[in-house]
N, C-alpha and C positions, 0 to 999 in steps of 0.2 A: 118680359123679364126671363132670362135663361137661368139665373140663380148664381151667376158666376162673378167673381169680383176678379179684377185685374190689379196686380201687386203694382205700386207704383216703381219706377226704375231706381235702381240704386243710385244714390248721389255719388258723385265722384269725390275723392279724398280733398281736392282742391276746394269744391263747393261746399262741403259739409265738414271741416276738421274736426277730428274726435275732440272732446273734453281733456283728454289726456294728454294731448299732443303739446300743449304750454307747459305742462309738468315734465313732460320727457324733453322737450328742449332746454328747459333749465337744469334739468339734470347733466344733459350732455354738454352743456356751458360750463357748468361746475367743474366737470372732469376736464374740460379743456382748460378753463383757467388754473385748475392745480397743476396741469402740466406746462402751462407757460410758465407760473411761479418757480418750478423746479429748473426750468431751462435759464432763468433769468438769475438764479442763485449760482448754477453751474458755470455760466459766463462769468460772472464776478469771481467764482473761485480760480477759475482759468487764468483770467486777466492777472488778477493778484501773484498767480503761481507763475506766470510767464514773468513778470517783472522782477519777483524777488523769490526765485524756487527754493534758493537755501534756507530762506527765512520763513515762510508762508506755508508751505507743505511739510511741517515737520510735526512730530508728535505732540511736542511741548505746546506748540502754537495752537494746533486743533483742540487740544484739550482745553487750553484758555478760552478759545471760542466757544465750545461748549458748555463751560461753566458759566461764561458770561451770560450765553443765550437760556441757560436753565431758570435764572431770575426772571428773565423777559417772558419766557414761556409759561411760568406759574400767573404772572399779571395777566398775560394772554389770554388764559383759559378763562378768567372772570371777565375781561373785556370783551370777549366773543359773545357771551351770555348777554351782556349789557348792549351791545351794538346790535344784534340780532332781535331785540324788542324794539331797535328804533332810536335807542338812547345813547347817552355817551358818558363816560367818568374821566373826567379830567384829573382828579384827584388822586390817583393810585400812586404817583411818584411821591406825593407829600404824606399819603396816608402810611406808605412804606418807612418815611422817614421817622415820622411820628410813632410809628408801633415800634420801631428799633431804638429810639430813644428810651421810650418808657420800660421796655424789656432790659435795655442795658441797666437802667436805675433799678428795675428789680433784681436783676440777678446779681447787682453791686452789695445790695441791700440784705442778701441771703448768705450769711456766714462768710466765707473768704470771697465768695463769688466765682468759685471754681467747682468743677464736679457735674456729672450728668444731672443731679438734682436742680442745680441752679439752672443749667442750659433748659431742661424741660420746662421747668416754672418760666423761664424768658419765653419759651416757644407760646405757652398759654396766654401770657400777659400780651403779646405780640398780635396773636390771633384774636384775642377779645377785644384789642383796641381797633384793630382793623374793621372787625365785625360790627362795632359800635359805630363808627364812622360811615359804614355802609348802610346801617339801619336809619342814621340820620339822612344821608342821600336819598334812600329809597321812601322815607316817610315824606320828606319836601316833594320828591317828584311824584309819588302815587297819591298822596293825600292831599298834599298842599296844592298840587297841580302847577307847582313851578317848574320851568322847562329845566331838563336835565343840563343843559349847557351851563345855565347859570347856578344851578345848584351846585355842581362838582366845580365849577370855577371858584364859588366862593369858600366851599370845603377845601379846596386847594390852598387857597391863602390862609385859611384857619389853621389847619394841620400843621402846615409848614411853619406860622408864626409861632404857634404853642411850641412846636419842638425846639424853636430857638428861645423863645422865652425860659424853658425848661433848664437848657444847656448853656444859655448866655451866648449862644452862637459858636459855641467850641465844640468839635466832636469828642465823644466819649469813647473809651477804649476798653470798657469793663466786661470783656467777653472772655468766658472760660476757655481756656486751653485746649480741654478735650473736644469742645464744639468746633475749634478752628481745625485742630488736626484730623478730625473725623469729617465732620460736615463739610466743612469749609475747603479743605485740601485732601482728604484723605481718598484712598480708591477702594472700590469694592472687590474689584478685580483686574490685574494688569494695571493699565492706563485709564480706567473708566471710572471716573469719579463719582464720589457718593452724591454729590450735589446734581448731577445729571439724572442719577437714577431716581432721586427723590421728585425731580421735576417730571420725569417719565411716568411715575406714578400718578402724580397730580393730572396730568395730560391725560392718561387712561381712563381715570375715574371722570374728568371732564367729557370724554368722548362718549362713555356710557350714558353718563347724566344726560347729555344733550341730545344725542342719537337713538338712545334705547330705552327710554322712561317718558311716562306722562308728563313730568317736569318739563323735559325738553320737547314736547309735542306743544305743550302750552306756550312754553318760550316762542317758537317758531309761530304760532297762531297770533299771539299779541302783536308780533312784528309785523306779520303778514296784514292784519286786518283786526284792531283791537275791539271794535265794536262787534264784528262777527264772533270774536272769541267769547264775549261777553253773554252774548246771545245764546252761545253753546255751552254756557255753565261755568266759564273759567272767571275766578275771582280776580279781575285783571289789577286791582290795586295792591292786594295781598301778593300777587304773584311777582310784581315789580319790586315791592320791598324785599322779598326773597332774593331776587335777582342782586340787586345792588349789595345786600348784606353778603352774598356770596362773593362779590368783586371786592368788597372791602376786607372780607376774612381772607382771600387768598394775597391780598395786598399786603395784610398783616403779617401773613406767615412768610411772604417773600421779604418782609424787612427782617424777620428772624435769620433767613437764610443770606440776607445781604450781610449782617452782622458777622456771621461764620465765614463769609467769603472775605469781607474787606477788613475785618478786625476792627471796624469802628462805626459810627452812626451815619457816615457819608453825607452829612447835611447839605452840604453845597454841590455834591456830585448827582444829585437827582432831577436837575432842572428838565432836562431832555427826556426822561424816562416815559411820561405819559404820552409824548410824540413819537418816541421809537415804540411802544407797545399798539397804540392806535394804528401807526402806518403799517406795523408788521401785520395785526389783524385785517387791515383793509386790503392790503396787497395780497394777503393770503385767500380773498375771496369773499369775506365777509362783507354784507353790503351795508353801509351807512343809512340806507334807507329802510333797513330792516328786513326781518322774515326770510333771511338768506345767509347762510355761512357755515362753517365747518371748523372744528377744534384742531383738526390735523392741518389744514390749509394755514391757520393761523401760526401754529408752531413753525412751519415752514416759511412763514412770511417774517416772522420777528428774527429768522437766520440772517436776514437780508440786512438790516441796519447793523447788528451785531458783525457781521462778516465786513462790512463797509468800514466800519470804525476799525477794526484790527488791522485791515488792509492798508488804511490811509496812514495809521501809525507805523507799519512795517516801511512803507515805501516814501516815508517822510513827508507826507503831505501834512497839514494842521488838521487835526481832527474835527475842528469846527465846520471843514466841508462836509462832513458826514451829516449835519443837519440840512445842509442846502440840498444834498442829494435826496435824502430822505424825503425832506418837503416836496420836492418836484416829483419824486416818484409816488407819492401819496395823492397829490392833485391828479396824477396821470392814471393811478388806480381808481379813484373815484369817478373821473371823465368816462373811462373804459367801461366801468360797472353801470353809469348811467344809460351809455349807448345800448349796452347789452339787455338792461331792463327794458328798454323802449323798444329795441328791435324784438324781444320775447313778446311783449304786449301787442305789437302789430304783426306778429307771425312771419317777422322777417329774420334776417342775421345780419350781424355787423359785419363790415367790409374787412376787418382784422381775421375774424374767425370763420367766415362763411367757407373758405375752401377746407379749413380741418373739420367744420362740422360736416360738411357735403362728404368727406372722406369716410367719417363715422356712421353714416345715414344711408349711404349710396348702395349697400348690399341690401339694407332693409327695404328700400323703395323700390327696388327693383322686382316687380312682379314675377312670379314663375310662370311660364306657358306651359300649356296642356299640350 
């Protein structure tokens, strides 16, 4: 016995990959997907700009796209939280309509229905209505264990049906003039609309909440592995109720913004809103399988359906084709996401992104020679 020990030879990177490698790979894929979304949006803008340069790339039209996207972005923030947990909320469009209807009734009942006092009370009523529907969704999903698809499909019909019962199917137009002139069409400076600024504030708050707080960390944990989150001390049912309540609250607030922009309750104009929001969030990189996504990606993603709709109108194509294109892109986005996840789990790369991922990692993979 010499008392000496022989150290085992270091394992190669290929033989024993680090536990941090899958996380790093997912992070690189997230950055790559964000780049791809921006490229797709840029291509859409370029195509419409070439087809109608005098109409599409104007300050007035770009401002209109931004205003339309602002409402979708507010809905997209709440939808991102829901989808990150592995759920879905099909009811956001109907909750938006219902909240707008009740807020309109409340504003009309207060004095002459004009002035900031009526507008602010309408905002509180709309937010309260949305929050209530969100609590119903969250309770049924988290406590009653009903699948989110079924719950939100049911509340979609219930909210829209109650809105039609209240109004008799006729749009209401009791919107304070000050609310329309400031929130709906007013500019904070130059051609920057107040609607976009309000949506930007909501987006920034959503980014901080999802990416910089314990609440966001628990949201990702539930989406990745609910049982692991439960064993780590996360109250999963309570957190899910809070997530769906947040989505409903933002849908209610979006209903108030919708009133300010369209000056009516738009009962029949929100049939494709949930599809546009879900498609934008998924296109923006949030996985329908849960545990993966970002608010910024969702905001970029919701610009795609809004830009397509605007461009189709300008070049004279029926806007119904927008639903066809968005549906096809949604299917493609889910397929690509599924392939990425499978590749990450087996330690490989997808065919579409392999060469771009190689470019981002080649410098780190080359060892320095002594």
